[in-house]
C-alpha positions in Angstrom: 43.7 56.6 11.4 45.1 53.1 12.0 42.2 52.3 14.3 39.7 53.3 11.6 41.5 51.0 9.1 41.4 48.1 11.5 37.7 48.7 12.2 37.0 48.9 8.5 38.9 45.6 7.9 36.9 44.0 10.7 33.7 45.4 9.2 34.6 43.9 5.7 35.5 40.6 7.3 32.2 40.6 9.2 30.2 41.4 6.0 32.0 38.7 4.1 31.3 36.2 6.9 27.6 37.4 6.9 27.3 36.9 3.2 28.9 33.4 3.4 26.5 32.5 6.2 23.5 33.8 4.3 24.5 31.8 1.3 24.9 28.7 3.4 21.5 29.3 5.0 19.9 29.7 1.6 21.5 26.4 0.5 20.4 24.6 3.7 16.8 25.9 3.2 16.8 24.6 -0.4 18.0 21.2 0.8 15.4 21.2 3.5 12.7 21.9 0.9 13.9 19.0 -1.2 14.1 16.7 1.7 10.6 17.7 2.8 9.3 17.0 -0.7 10.9 13.6 -0.8 9.5 12.8 2.7 6.0 13.9 1.6 6.3 11.6 -1.5 7.5 8.7 0.6 4.5 9.1 2.9 2.2 9.4 0.0 3.6 6.2 -1.5 3.3 4.4 1.9 -0.3 5.6 2.3 -1.1 4.3 -1.2 0.5 1.0 -0.5 -1.4 0.6 2.7 -4.7 1.5 1.1 -4.1 -0.9 -1.8 -3.2 -3.7 0.7 -6.4 -3.0 2.7 -8.5 -3.0 -0.5 -7.0 -6.3 -1.6 -7.6 -7.9 1.8 -11.1 -6.6 2.2 -11.9 -7.8 -1.4 -10.5 -11.2 -0.5 -12.5 -11.3 2.7 -15.7 -10.5 0.8 -15.3 -13.5 -1.6 -17.4 -16.5 -0.6 -15.3 -19.2 1.0 -15.9 -22.8 -0.1 -18.1 -24.9 2.1 -16.7 -27.9 4.0 -18.7 -30.1 1.7 -17.2 -28.5 -1.4 -13.7 -28.9 0.0 -14.3 -32.6 0.7 -15.5 -33.1 -2.9 -12.4 -31.3 -4.2 -10.1 -33.5 -2.1 -11.9 -36.7 -3.2 -11.9 -35.8 -6.9 -8.3 -34.6 -6.8 -9.1 -31.3 -8.6 -6.3 -28.8 -8.9 -6.8 -25.5 -6.9 -7.2 -23.4 -10.1 -10.2 -25.4 -11.2 -11.9 -25.1 -7.8 -13.4 -21.7 -8.6 -15.2 -23.0 -11.7 -16.3 -26.2 -10.1 -20.1 -26.4 -9.5 -21.8 -28.8 -7.2 -24.9 -30.4 -8.6 -27.7 -30.9 -6.2 -27.9 -34.4 -4.7 -30.2 -36.8 -6.6 -33.7 -37.1 -5.5 -34.6 -40.4 -3.9 -37.8 -42.2 -4.7 -39.3 -41.1 -1.4 -38.8 -37.4 -2.3 -40.4 -37.7 -5.7 -44.0 -36.6 -6.0 -46.5 -39.6 -5.8 -47.6 -39.2 -9.5 -44.1 -39.9 -10.9 -43.6 -43.2 -9.0 -43.9 -46.3 -11.1 
């Protein structure tokens, strides 16, 4: 009889330990799911940032760059950088040699 009581106590202890372990396992699985969701969100944010960076860089690379002549004009006229984008170069004046013969006087 005492042996049976000892076995039952051990069984109850084992069942309590099993329930405790199962509860801890469920909690750990929940934390794992939350951590995985946070990791997925971080990777998504990183991917978006990289795509945005590449889009900005490719857009910047597609913009026409000012010619050397234009840069020289900007330097000599002392234009601020912000006005460079709206600055237009007029064509060089035509010399008398390049005018058609009928317009010479």
